[in-house]
PyMOL Python script that loads the backbone (N, CA, C, O; Angstrom):
from pymol import cmd

cmd.read_pdbstr("""\
ATOM      1  N   MET A   1      26.093 -61.705  -7.009  1.00  0.00           N
ATOM      2  CA  MET A   1      25.259 -61.892  -5.831  1.00  0.00           C
ATOM      3  C   MET A   1      23.814 -61.987  -6.305  1.00  0.00           C
ATOM      4  O   MET A   1      23.360 -61.165  -7.100  1.00  0.00           O
ATOM      5  N   SER A   2      23.102 -62.984  -5.818  1.00  0.00           N
ATOM      6  CA  SER A   2      21.726 -63.196  -6.248  1.00  0.00           C
ATOM      7  C   SER A   2      20.788 -62.187  -5.598  1.00  0.00           C
ATOM      8  O   SER A   2      21.121 -61.570  -4.586  1.00  0.00           O
ATOM      9  N   LEU A   3      19.618 -62.031  -6.192  1.00  0.00           N
ATOM     10  CA  LEU A   3      18.609 -61.124  -5.650  1.00  0.00           C
ATOM     11  C   LEU A   3      18.193 -61.570  -4.255  1.00  0.00           C
ATOM     12  O   LEU A   3      18.022 -60.737  -3.364  1.00  0.00           O
ATOM     13  N   THR A   4      18.028 -62.871  -4.057  1.00  0.00           N
ATOM     14  CA  THR A   4      17.649 -63.394  -2.742  1.00  0.00           C
ATOM     15  C   THR A   4      18.693 -63.031  -1.694  1.00  0.00           C
ATOM     16  O   THR A   4      18.350 -62.624  -0.584  1.00  0.00           O
ATOM     17  N   THR A   5      19.943 -63.176  -2.042  1.00  0.00           N
ATOM     18  CA  THR A   5      21.026 -62.853  -1.119  1.00  0.00           C
ATOM     19  C   THR A   5      21.001 -61.374  -0.753  1.00  0.00           C
ATOM     20  O   THR A   5      21.172 -61.014   0.412  1.00  0.00           O
ATOM     21  N   ARG A   6      20.786 -60.511  -1.756  1.00  0.00           N
ATOM     22  CA  ARG A   6      20.749 -59.069  -1.490  1.00  0.00           C
ATOM     23  C   ARG A   6      19.541 -58.695  -0.651  1.00  0.00           C
ATOM     24  O   ARG A   6      19.666 -57.883   0.266  1.00  0.00           O
ATOM     25  N   VAL A   7      18.376 -59.262  -0.936  1.00  0.00           N
ATOM     26  CA  VAL A   7      17.154 -58.942  -0.191  1.00  0.00           C
ATOM     27  C   VAL A   7      17.263 -59.403   1.255  1.00  0.00           C
ATOM     28  O   VAL A   7      16.862 -58.680   2.167  1.00  0.00           O
ATOM     29  N   LEU A   8      17.802 -60.601   1.474  1.00  0.00           N
ATOM     30  CA  LEU A   8      17.925 -61.128   2.829  1.00  0.00           C
ATOM     31  C   LEU A   8      19.106 -60.534   3.587  1.00  0.00           C
ATOM     32  O   LEU A   8      19.213 -60.707   4.801  1.00  0.00           O
ATOM     33  N   GLY A   9      19.985 -59.840   2.886  1.00  0.00           N
ATOM     34  CA  GLY A   9      21.133 -59.233   3.539  1.00  0.00           C
ATOM     35  C   GLY A   9      22.170 -60.239   4.003  1.00  0.00           C
ATOM     36  O   GLY A   9      22.856 -60.017   5.001  1.00  0.00           O
ATOM     37  N   ILE A  10      22.284 -61.343   3.280  1.00  0.00           N
ATOM     38  CA  ILE A  10      23.235 -62.380   3.661  1.00  0.00           C
ATOM     39  C   ILE A  10      24.624 -61.967   3.200  1.00  0.00           C
ATOM     40  O   ILE A  10      24.884 -61.858   2.002  1.00  0.00           O
ATOM     41  N   ALA A  11      25.511 -61.739   4.157  1.00  0.00           N
ATOM     42  CA  ALA A  11      26.858 -61.291   3.839  1.00  0.00           C
ATOM     43  C   ALA A  11      27.806 -62.476   3.805  1.00  0.00           C
ATOM     44  O   ALA A  11      28.547 -62.716   4.759  1.00  0.00           O
ATOM     45  N   ARG A  12      27.780 -63.206   2.722  1.00  0.00           N
ATOM     46  CA  ARG A  12      28.658 -64.367   2.590  1.00  0.00           C
ATOM     47  C   ARG A  12      29.620 -64.150   1.435  1.00  0.00           C
ATOM     48  O   ARG A  12      29.188 -63.928   0.304  1.00  0.00           O
ATOM     49  N   PRO A  13      30.898 -64.211   1.698  1.00  0.00           N
ATOM     50  CA  PRO A  13      31.854 -64.083   0.600  1.00  0.00           C
ATOM     51  C   PRO A  13      31.643 -65.208  -0.405  1.00  0.00           C
ATOM     52  O   PRO A  13      31.303 -66.324  -0.010  1.00  0.00           O
ATOM     53  N   PRO A  14      31.834 -64.946  -1.679  1.00  0.00           N
ATOM     54  CA  PRO A  14      31.610 -65.974  -2.694  1.00  0.00           C
ATOM     55  C   PRO A  14      32.477 -67.213  -2.503  1.00  0.00           C
ATOM     56  O   PRO A  14      32.051 -68.315  -2.848  1.00  0.00           O
ATOM     57  N   SER A  15      33.674 -67.059  -1.963  1.00  0.00           N
ATOM     58  CA  SER A  15      34.536 -68.213  -1.762  1.00  0.00           C
ATOM     59  C   SER A  15      34.817 -68.431  -0.272  1.00  0.00           C
ATOM     60  O   SER A  15      35.871 -68.950   0.095  1.00  0.00           O
ATOM     61  N   GLY A  16      33.879 -68.038   0.573  1.00  0.00           N
ATOM     62  CA  GLY A  16      34.112 -68.105   2.012  1.00  0.00           C
ATOM     63  C   GLY A  16      33.593 -69.371   2.662  1.00  0.00           C
ATOM     64  O   GLY A  16      32.773 -70.098   2.102  1.00  0.00           O
ATOM     65  N   VAL A  17      34.096 -69.608   3.857  1.00  0.00           N
ATOM     66  CA  VAL A  17      33.647 -70.731   4.670  1.00  0.00           C
ATOM     67  C   VAL A  17      33.345 -70.225   6.080  1.00  0.00           C
ATOM     68  O   VAL A  17      33.868 -69.197   6.510  1.00  0.00           O
ATOM     69  N   LEU A  18      32.520 -70.941   6.768  1.00  0.00           N
ATOM     70  CA  LEU A  18      32.195 -70.606   8.146  1.00  0.00           C
ATOM     71  C   LEU A  18      33.364 -71.008   9.041  1.00  0.00           C
ATOM     72  O   LEU A  18      33.925 -72.093   8.885  1.00  0.00           O
ATOM     73  N   ALA A  19      33.729 -70.135   9.975  1.00  0.00           N
ATOM     74  CA  ALA A  19      34.858 -70.412  10.862  1.00  0.00           C
ATOM     75  C   ALA A  19      34.532 -69.965  12.275  1.00  0.00           C
ATOM     76  O   ALA A  19      33.736 -69.051  12.487  1.00  0.00           O
ATOM     77  N   VAL A  20      35.162 -70.628  13.240  1.00  0.00           N
ATOM     78  CA  VAL A  20      35.014 -70.280  14.649  1.00  0.00           C
ATOM     79  C   VAL A  20      36.354 -69.787  15.168  1.00  0.00           C
ATOM     80  O   VAL A  20      37.378 -70.447  14.990  1.00  0.00           O
ATOM     81  N   ASP A  21      36.345 -68.630  15.808  1.00  0.00           N
ATOM     82  CA  ASP A  21      37.535 -68.122  16.484  1.00  0.00           C
ATOM     83  C   ASP A  21      37.577 -68.819  17.838  1.00  0.00           C
ATOM     84  O   ASP A  21      36.862 -68.428  18.760  1.00  0.00           O
ATOM     85  N   ARG A  22      38.407 -69.846  17.963  1.00  0.00           N
ATOM     86  CA  ARG A  22      38.444 -70.676  19.166  1.00  0.00           C
ATOM     87  C   ARG A  22      38.902 -69.891  20.399  1.00  0.00           C
ATOM     88  O   ARG A  22      38.551 -70.259  21.520  1.00  0.00           O
ATOM     89  N   ILE A  23      39.664 -68.839  20.219  1.00  0.00           N
ATOM     90  CA  ILE A  23      40.117 -68.036  21.356  1.00  0.00           C
ATOM     91  C   ILE A  23      39.001 -67.130  21.848  1.00  0.00           C
ATOM     92  O   ILE A  23      38.828 -66.961  23.055  1.00  0.00           O
ATOM     93  N   ALA A  24      38.237 -66.543  20.924  1.00  0.00           N
ATOM     94  CA  ALA A  24      37.152 -65.637  21.312  1.00  0.00           C
ATOM     95  C   ALA A  24      35.927 -66.384  21.845  1.00  0.00           C
ATOM     96  O   ALA A  24      35.168 -65.839  22.646  1.00  0.00           O
ATOM     97  N   CYS A  25      35.735 -67.627  21.405  1.00  0.00           N
ATOM     98  CA  CYS A  25      34.551 -68.401  21.791  1.00  0.00           C
ATOM     99  C   CYS A  25      34.502 -68.625  23.300  1.00  0.00           C
ATOM    100  O   CYS A  25      35.506 -68.964  23.926  1.00  0.00           O
ATOM    101  N   THR A  26      33.306 -68.428  23.871  1.00  0.00           N
ATOM    102  CA  THR A  26      33.113 -68.644  25.303  1.00  0.00           C
ATOM    103  C   THR A  26      32.197 -69.827  25.588  1.00  0.00           C
ATOM    104  O   THR A  26      31.805 -70.045  26.735  1.00  0.00           O
ATOM    105  N   GLY A  27      31.855 -70.588  24.564  1.00  0.00           N
ATOM    106  CA  GLY A  27      31.126 -71.841  24.749  1.00  0.00           C
ATOM    107  C   GLY A  27      29.660 -71.727  25.103  1.00  0.00           C
ATOM    108  O   GLY A  27      29.144 -72.564  25.844  1.00  0.00           O
ATOM    109  N   HIS A  28      28.973 -70.716  24.596  1.00  0.00           N
ATOM    110  CA  HIS A  28      27.532 -70.598  24.862  1.00  0.00           C
ATOM    111  C   HIS A  28      26.723 -71.670  24.122  1.00  0.00           C
ATOM    112  O   HIS A  28      25.703 -72.135  24.630  1.00  0.00           O
ATOM    113  N   GLY A  29      27.170 -72.060  22.932  1.00  0.00           N
ATOM    114  CA  GLY A  29      26.516 -73.136  22.184  1.00  0.00           C
ATOM    115  C   GLY A  29      25.330 -72.715  21.351  1.00  0.00           C
ATOM    116  O   GLY A  29      24.629 -73.571  20.812  1.00  0.00           O
ATOM    117  N   ILE A  30      25.081 -71.423  21.227  1.00  0.00           N
ATOM    118  CA  ILE A  30      23.945 -70.951  20.428  1.00  0.00           C
ATOM    119  C   ILE A  30      24.115 -71.367  18.970  1.00  0.00           C
ATOM    120  O   ILE A  30      23.142 -71.738  18.313  1.00  0.00           O
ATOM    121  N   CYS A  31      25.337 -71.307  18.465  1.00  0.00           N
ATOM    122  CA  CYS A  31      25.597 -71.667  17.070  1.00  0.00           C
ATOM    123  C   CYS A  31      25.185 -73.107  16.778  1.00  0.00           C
ATOM    124  O   CYS A  31      24.657 -73.396  15.704  1.00  0.00           O
ATOM    125  N   ALA A  32      25.421 -74.001  17.721  1.00  0.00           N
ATOM    126  CA  ALA A  32      25.071 -75.414  17.531  1.00  0.00           C
ATOM    127  C   ALA A  32      23.561 -75.621  17.533  1.00  0.00           C
ATOM    128  O   ALA A  32      23.066 -76.562  16.913  1.00  0.00           O
ATOM    129  N   HIS A  33      22.829 -74.758  18.220  1.00  0.00           N
ATOM    130  CA  HIS A  33      21.365 -74.862  18.213  1.00  0.00           C
ATOM    131  C   HIS A  33      20.792 -74.341  16.902  1.00  0.00           C
ATOM    132  O   HIS A  33      19.783 -74.857  16.421  1.00  0.00           O
ATOM    133  N   VAL A  34      21.422 -73.325  16.319  1.00  0.00           N
ATOM    134  CA  VAL A  34      20.960 -72.761  15.055  1.00  0.00           C
ATOM    135  C   VAL A  34      21.396 -73.638  13.883  1.00  0.00           C
ATOM    136  O   VAL A  34      20.647 -73.788  12.918  1.00  0.00           O
ATOM    137  N   LEU A  35      22.591 -74.216  13.952  1.00  0.00           N
ATOM    138  CA  LEU A  35      23.155 -75.043  12.875  1.00  0.00           C
ATOM    139  C   LEU A  35      23.530 -76.436  13.393  1.00  0.00           C
ATOM    140  O   LEU A  35      24.712 -76.778  13.413  1.00  0.00           O
ATOM    141  N   PRO A  36      22.559 -77.241  13.809  1.00  0.00           N
ATOM    142  CA  PRO A  36      22.881 -78.540  14.417  1.00  0.00           C
ATOM    143  C   PRO A  36      23.565 -79.540  13.493  1.00  0.00           C
ATOM    144  O   PRO A  36      24.256 -80.441  13.969  1.00  0.00           O
ATOM    145  N   GLU A  37      23.387 -79.399  12.177  1.00  0.00           N
ATOM    146  CA  GLU A  37      24.021 -80.341  11.250  1.00  0.00           C
ATOM    147  C   GLU A  37      25.442 -79.914  10.871  1.00  0.00           C
ATOM    148  O   GLU A  37      26.216 -80.717  10.350  1.00  0.00           O
ATOM    149  N   GLN A  38      25.782 -78.654  11.132  1.00  0.00           N
ATOM    150  CA  GLN A  38      27.092 -78.152  10.767  1.00  0.00           C
ATOM    151  C   GLN A  38      28.007 -77.944  11.975  1.00  0.00           C
ATOM    152  O   GLN A  38      29.229 -77.914  11.830  1.00  0.00           O
ATOM    153  N   ILE A  39      27.415 -77.799  13.173  1.00  0.00           N
ATOM    154  CA  ILE A  39      28.203 -77.526  14.370  1.00  0.00           C
ATOM    155  C   ILE A  39      27.773 -78.472  15.488  1.00  0.00           C
ATOM    156  O   ILE A  39      26.592 -78.548  15.829  1.00  0.00           O
ATOM    157  N   VAL A  40      28.733 -79.184  16.048  1.00  0.00           N
ATOM    158  CA  VAL A  40      28.483 -80.021  17.226  1.00  0.00           C
ATOM    159  C   VAL A  40      29.334 -79.471  18.365  1.00  0.00           C
ATOM    160  O   VAL A  40      30.350 -78.815  18.131  1.00  0.00           O
ATOM    161  N   LEU A  41      28.922 -79.735  19.571  1.00  0.00           N
ATOM    162  CA  LEU A  41      29.663 -79.246  20.729  1.00  0.00           C
ATOM    163  C   LEU A  41      30.556 -80.348  21.284  1.00  0.00           C
ATOM    164  O   LEU A  41      30.146 -81.505  21.373  1.00  0.00           O
ATOM    165  N   ASP A  42      31.788 -79.977  21.659  1.00  0.00           N
ATOM    166  CA  ASP A  42      32.687 -80.954  22.264  1.00  0.00           C
ATOM    167  C   ASP A  42      32.286 -81.169  23.726  1.00  0.00           C
ATOM    168  O   ASP A  42      31.288 -80.611  24.181  1.00  0.00           O
ATOM    169  N   GLU A  43      33.045 -81.962  24.451  1.00  0.00           N
ATOM    170  CA  GLU A  43      32.670 -82.304  25.829  1.00  0.00           C
ATOM    171  C   GLU A  43      32.683 -81.104  26.776  1.00  0.00           C
ATOM    172  O   GLU A  43      32.120 -81.183  27.868  1.00  0.00           O
ATOM    173  N   TRP A  44      33.312 -79.998  26.383  1.00  0.00           N
ATOM    174  CA  TRP A  44      33.339 -78.782  27.213  1.00  0.00           C
ATOM    175  C   TRP A  44      32.339 -77.740  26.737  1.00  0.00           C
ATOM    176  O   TRP A  44      32.242 -76.658  27.317  1.00  0.00           O
ATOM    177  N   GLY A  45      31.590 -78.063  25.677  1.00  0.00           N
ATOM    178  CA  GLY A  45      30.576 -77.149  25.169  1.00  0.00           C
ATOM    179  C   GLY A  45      31.050 -76.178  24.105  1.00  0.00           C
ATOM    180  O   GLY A  45      30.358 -75.210  23.790  1.00  0.00           O
ATOM    181  N   TYR A  46      32.239 -76.434  23.546  1.00  0.00           N
ATOM    182  CA  TYR A  46      32.766 -75.560  22.503  1.00  0.00           C
ATOM    183  C   TYR A  46      32.450 -76.140  21.130  1.00  0.00           C
ATOM    184  O   TYR A  46      32.413 -77.361  20.972  1.00  0.00           O
ATOM    185  N   PRO A  47      32.222 -75.281  20.128  1.00  0.00           N
ATOM    186  CA  PRO A  47      31.798 -75.754  18.806  1.00  0.00           C
ATOM    187  C   PRO A  47      32.911 -76.417  17.998  1.00  0.00           C
ATOM    188  O   PRO A  47      34.074 -76.017  18.039  1.00  0.00           O
ATOM    189  N   VAL A  48      32.503 -77.440  17.271  1.00  0.00           N
ATOM    190  CA  VAL A  48      33.371 -78.126  16.309  1.00  0.00           C
ATOM    191  C   VAL A  48      32.596 -78.145  15.000  1.00  0.00           C
ATOM    192  O   VAL A  48      31.473 -78.644  14.950  1.00  0.00           O
ATOM    193  N   LEU A  49      33.189 -77.603  13.938  1.00  0.00           N
ATOM    194  CA  LEU A  49      32.523 -77.553  12.642  1.00  0.00           C
ATOM    195  C   LEU A  49      32.628 -78.897  11.936  1.00  0.00           C
ATOM    196  O   LEU A  49      33.678 -79.540  11.952  1.00  0.00           O
ATOM    197  N   THR A  50      31.534 -79.312  11.318  1.00  0.00           N
ATOM    198  CA  THR A  50      31.539 -80.517  10.495  1.00  0.00           C
ATOM    199  C   THR A  50      31.855 -80.118   9.060  1.00  0.00           C
ATOM    200  O   THR A  50      32.046 -78.936   8.770  1.00  0.00           O
ATOM    201  N   ASP A  51      31.910 -81.083   8.173  1.00  0.00           N
ATOM    202  CA  ASP A  51      32.191 -80.798   6.768  1.00  0.00           C
ATOM    203  C   ASP A  51      30.952 -80.384   5.982  1.00  0.00           C
ATOM    204  O   ASP A  51      31.053 -80.036   4.805  1.00  0.00           O
ATOM    205  N   ALA A  52      29.781 -80.418   6.622  1.00  0.00           N
ATOM    206  CA  ALA A  52      28.539 -80.081   5.933  1.00  0.00           C
ATOM    207  C   ALA A  52      28.498 -78.594   5.588  1.00  0.00           C
ATOM    208  O   ALA A  52      28.933 -77.755   6.376  1.00  0.00           O
ATOM    209  N   GLU A  53      27.979 -78.280   4.415  1.00  0.00           N
ATOM    210  CA  GLU A  53      27.855 -76.896   3.957  1.00  0.00           C
ATOM    211  C   GLU A  53      26.655 -76.252   4.657  1.00  0.00           C
ATOM    212  O   GLU A  53      25.542 -76.765   4.546  1.00  0.00           O
ATOM    213  N   PRO A  54      26.854 -75.144   5.373  1.00  0.00           N
ATOM    214  CA  PRO A  54      25.744 -74.520   6.089  1.00  0.00           C
ATOM    215  C   PRO A  54      24.826 -73.735   5.167  1.00  0.00           C
ATOM    216  O   PRO A  54      25.254 -73.228   4.130  1.00  0.00           O
ATOM    217  N   ASP A  55      23.573 -73.642   5.550  1.00  0.00           N
ATOM    218  CA  ASP A  55      22.625 -72.774   4.863  1.00  0.00           C
ATOM    219  C   ASP A  55      23.077 -71.335   5.133  1.00  0.00           C
ATOM    220  O   ASP A  55      23.242 -70.961   6.294  1.00  0.00           O
ATOM    221  N   PRO A  56      23.282 -70.522   4.098  1.00  0.00           N
ATOM    222  CA  PRO A  56      23.801 -69.166   4.309  1.00  0.00           C
ATOM    223  C   PRO A  56      22.926 -68.309   5.232  1.00  0.00           C
ATOM    224  O   PRO A  56      23.453 -67.548   6.043  1.00  0.00           O
ATOM    225  N   ALA A  57      21.614 -68.422   5.120  1.00  0.00           N
ATOM    226  CA  ALA A  57      20.728 -67.621   5.967  1.00  0.00           C
ATOM    227  C   ALA A  57      20.843 -68.032   7.428  1.00  0.00           C
ATOM    228  O   ALA A  57      20.910 -67.176   8.310  1.00  0.00           O
ATOM    229  N   LEU A  58      20.867 -69.341   7.692  1.00  0.00           N
ATOM    230  CA  LEU A  58      20.996 -69.814   9.075  1.00  0.00           C
ATOM    231  C   LEU A  58      22.376 -69.508   9.638  1.00  0.00           C
ATOM    232  O   LEU A  58      22.506 -69.155  10.810  1.00  0.00           O
ATOM    233  N   ALA A  59      23.402 -69.641   8.812  1.00  0.00           N
ATOM    234  CA  ALA A  59      24.753 -69.332   9.275  1.00  0.00           C
ATOM    235  C   ALA A  59      24.879 -67.853   9.615  1.00  0.00           C
ATOM    236  O   ALA A  59      25.526 -67.498  10.601  1.00  0.00           O
ATOM    237  N   THR A  60      24.272 -66.989   8.815  1.00  0.00           N
ATOM    238  CA  THR A  60      24.297 -65.563   9.097  1.00  0.00           C
ATOM    239  C   THR A  60      23.557 -65.261  10.387  1.00  0.00           C
ATOM    240  O   THR A  60      23.978 -64.398  11.157  1.00  0.00           O
ATOM    241  N   GLU A  61      22.453 -65.967  10.630  1.00  0.00           N
ATOM    242  CA  GLU A  61      21.720 -65.805  11.887  1.00  0.00           C
ATOM    243  C   GLU A  61      22.588 -66.237  13.068  1.00  0.00           C
ATOM    244  O   GLU A  61      22.635 -65.547  14.087  1.00  0.00           O
ATOM    245  N   ALA A  62      23.266 -67.360  12.940  1.00  0.00           N
ATOM    246  CA  ALA A  62      24.142 -67.854  14.013  1.00  0.00           C
ATOM    247  C   ALA A  62      25.274 -66.865  14.283  1.00  0.00           C
ATOM    248  O   ALA A  62      25.639 -66.636  15.436  1.00  0.00           O
ATOM    249  N   ILE A  63      25.827 -66.281  13.225  1.00  0.00           N
ATOM    250  CA  ILE A  63      26.887 -65.285  13.383  1.00  0.00           C
ATOM    251  C   ILE A  63      26.368 -64.094  14.178  1.00  0.00           C
ATOM    252  O   ILE A  63      27.053 -63.591  15.068  1.00  0.00           O
ATOM    253  N   GLY A  64      25.157 -63.643  13.857  1.00  0.00           N
ATOM    254  CA  GLY A  64      24.573 -62.511  14.555  1.00  0.00           C
ATOM    255  C   GLY A  64      24.208 -62.793  15.998  1.00  0.00           C
ATOM    256  O   GLY A  64      24.219 -61.886  16.831  1.00  0.00           O
ATOM    257  N   LEU A  65      23.882 -64.047  16.305  1.00  0.00           N
ATOM    258  CA  LEU A  65      23.476 -64.413  17.658  1.00  0.00           C
ATOM    259  C   LEU A  65      24.641 -64.752  18.576  1.00  0.00           C
ATOM    260  O   LEU A  65      24.454 -64.828  19.791  1.00  0.00           O
ATOM    261  N   CYS A  66      25.825 -64.954  18.040  1.00  0.00           N
ATOM    262  CA  CYS A  66      26.976 -65.337  18.859  1.00  0.00           C
ATOM    263  C   CYS A  66      27.337 -64.211  19.823  1.00  0.00           C
ATOM    264  O   CYS A  66      27.740 -63.135  19.380  1.00  0.00           O
ATOM    265  N   PRO A  67      27.201 -64.436  21.146  1.00  0.00           N
ATOM    266  CA  PRO A  67      27.488 -63.373  22.112  1.00  0.00           C
ATOM    267  C   PRO A  67      28.969 -62.992  22.173  1.00  0.00           C
ATOM    268  O   PRO A  67      29.303 -61.894  22.620  1.00  0.00           O
ATOM    269  N   ALA A  68      29.847 -63.871  21.737  1.00  0.00           N
ATOM    270  CA  ALA A  68      31.283 -63.584  21.771  1.00  0.00           C
ATOM    271  C   ALA A  68      31.820 -63.115  20.417  1.00  0.00           C
ATOM    272  O   ALA A  68      33.010 -62.829  20.287  1.00  0.00           O
ATOM    273  N   ALA A  69      30.948 -63.037  19.415  1.00  0.00           N
ATOM    274  CA  ALA A  69      31.347 -62.673  18.047  1.00  0.00           C
ATOM    275  C   ALA A  69      32.494 -63.566  17.563  1.00  0.00           C
ATOM    276  O   ALA A  69      33.437 -63.091  16.929  1.00  0.00           O
ATOM    277  N   ALA A  70      32.402 -64.852  17.866  1.00  0.00           N
ATOM    278  CA  ALA A  70      33.461 -65.799  17.515  1.00  0.00           C
ATOM    279  C   ALA A  70      33.178 -66.565  16.225  1.00  0.00           C
ATOM    280  O   ALA A  70      34.025 -67.334  15.768  1.00  0.00           O
ATOM    281  N   LEU A  71      32.027 -66.371  15.645  1.00  0.00           N
ATOM    282  CA  LEU A  71      31.634 -67.084  14.428  1.00  0.00           C
ATOM    283  C   LEU A  71      31.622 -66.086  13.282  1.00  0.00           C
ATOM    284  O   LEU A  71      31.083 -64.988  13.419  1.00  0.00           O
ATOM    285  N   ARG A  72      32.220 -66.463  12.138  1.00  0.00           N
ATOM    286  CA  ARG A  72      32.262 -65.527  11.010  1.00  0.00           C
ATOM    287  C   ARG A  72      32.533 -66.268   9.713  1.00  0.00           C
ATOM    288  O   ARG A  72      32.941 -67.429   9.702  1.00  0.00           O
ATOM    289  N   TRP A  73      32.289 -65.543   8.602  1.00  0.00           N
ATOM    290  CA  TRP A  73      32.681 -66.031   7.290  1.00  0.00           C
ATOM    291  C   TRP A  73      34.126 -65.609   7.058  1.00  0.00           C
ATOM    292  O   TRP A  73      34.497 -64.476   7.363  1.00  0.00           O
ATOM    293  N   VAL A  74      34.931 -66.497   6.529  1.00  0.00           N
ATOM    294  CA  VAL A  74      36.305 -66.163   6.145  1.00  0.00           C
ATOM    295  C   VAL A  74      36.546 -66.586   4.708  1.00  0.00           C
ATOM    296  O   VAL A  74      35.997 -67.582   4.235  1.00  0.00           O
ATOM    297  N   ARG A  75      37.361 -65.826   4.033  1.00  0.00           N
ATOM    298  CA  ARG A  75      37.693 -66.144   2.639  1.00  0.00           C
ATOM    299  C   ARG A  75      38.775 -67.211   2.590  1.00  0.00           C
ATOM    300  O   ARG A  75      39.701 -67.220   3.402  1.00  0.00           O
ATOM    301  N   LEU A  76      38.643 -68.094   1.637  1.00  0.00           N
ATOM    302  CA  LEU A  76      39.678 -69.097   1.398  1.00  0.00           C
ATOM    303  C   LEU A  76      40.830 -68.447   0.645  1.00  0.00           C
ATOM    304  O   LEU A  76      40.599 -67.586  -0.204  1.00  0.00           O
ATOM    305  N   PRO A  77      42.060 -68.839   0.937  1.00  0.00           N
ATOM    306  CA  PRO A  77      43.176 -68.287   0.182  1.00  0.00           C
ATOM    307  C   PRO A  77      43.099 -68.714  -1.272  1.00  0.00           C
ATOM    308  O   PRO A  77      42.756 -69.856  -1.579  1.00  0.00           O
ATOM    309  N   VAL A  78      43.420 -67.797  -2.157  1.00  0.00           N
ATOM    310  CA  VAL A  78      43.402 -68.083  -3.592  1.00  0.00           C
ATOM    311  C   VAL A  78      44.717 -68.759  -3.948  1.00  0.00           C
ATOM    312  O   VAL A  78      45.797 -68.286  -3.595  1.00  0.00           O
ATOM    313  N   SER A  79      44.600 -69.880  -4.657  1.00  0.00           N
ATOM    314  CA  SER A  79      45.836 -70.593  -5.008  1.00  0.00           C
ATOM    315  C   SER A  79      46.175 -70.420  -6.450  1.00  0.00           C
ATOM    316  O   SER A  79      47.182 -70.952  -6.916  1.00  0.00           O
TER     317      SER A  79
END
""", "prot")
cmd.dss("prot")
cmd.show_as("cartoon", "prot")
cmd.util.cbc("prot")
cmd.orient("prot")
């Protein structure tokens, strides 16, 4: 973990990806405003993740701002 990551308190797993819990999500759209290049909203206002790699600091901010706690880092399965 880099010094910058530790100082900023960015809790990102080394092999993790940003994920949306589609069941918990209530469609507020805050995540799409914080991460417009990584998250777009569908026609009902629910987030759809793009393939773009999110900035860890902004993604952590979006995770913290999600009122439904539906956005999180998840670890990829080890193959």
